[in-house]
Steps between C-alpha positions, in 0.01 A plus 500: 500500500553579131661828397582682178859624501576776248878551499726559199830422675560138396729413790265649759192349339656153485617518861170633632295241312706210634526636854129581534393167352732325747308688773169367366398806296407427139649753257407606148789713378487748211772744397300751293230745609273410212517132596422592861198704394376215281546241774307715745211532255487141380583284802333663797607230746804661661502580870749788474711700255872572551582780258828661398464857373765493228336253263543512121198528272279652769649638820391374839307813592290470183435131576383595849278783374336274240440238770320752719313658206347155440397499867711192564578495871793259486756588772803665335847514652743727315874438472680834464854632505373848591407490868404861563193645672378655174538165324309312770218755494483483119478120506235490770288755313533293184353197678799317651433307821862466612853544370855377556816691421775310318704327627274309736498181704294205374353442847355851504346457155338171608364657819359801315333279238333284764381810684358653180311184410364461854368855495351454153316183599387649828435170674828328418660319793802278553253210524274439202217255546210325333295294743734257682785570257751763615816629335756647740725725292754538781562125503419454130277206591141389449306356793181296472300465823815611682724235344780581254399410145772320305517649151757516222635851423284526186188371678554756774553778245170419324311482830652832610360667188153367578500577874608863445150575367290205606163488332628687194581302183842483338536381142761240410704769330490728804622217722761408243629858488534517878651156564715430194656843441752499217434135408359521148496120451231440763148461362164576666439123532766500775263705715236226464747246636581706810134583563415128478769419758385778731139385479607157620692650792204719598232233453261486795680782682233769486672701228506426128607628159202551270494549125297795374427448132662764283667667801745254654564357844399639840571392856199491730396366840231228497 
């Protein structure tokens, strides 16, 4: 999962980014409403939005309203210090999908994000599969024909991106953004290396990574 976090509190933003990434959730963090609005328009590959209302530049409610005015259906979870019935109704009418009152527990935020993304995808399950390849998110492990597949952490991260939407292409940059968050020294050529290794591991298995010219890589069953 890759989320956009819009939070202007530096301490909270830093803590949330590190904690969520440790839990396997990729985070793009911005601290200004205008930057959040721009990221939502330009990137388009987030799975959910975590939005604080009190942002500088453009407040969170305006960011949310612009998102919905563009008919972007990205799940939006609002962080708010004002947990009243009127506030919840106002947020829901503005297009929020869920909200958490500050302070909150990290475990609850994680659970709510996973629930939002599952509902948005409709067919999302704990087990994601492409042919004989299965990813079990509870055990954080890939299985090929029922046998555990030995992968390095980066190999597994790349394969997780591809299996989330098997059959759909991901560009090198999209994979890079999801796997190497915050590492500006990594180049797109690194993705080629991991794809090459994964192709060797999957060779003759009934599932493969194909290259679609001009679009990127896609995982498909043979």
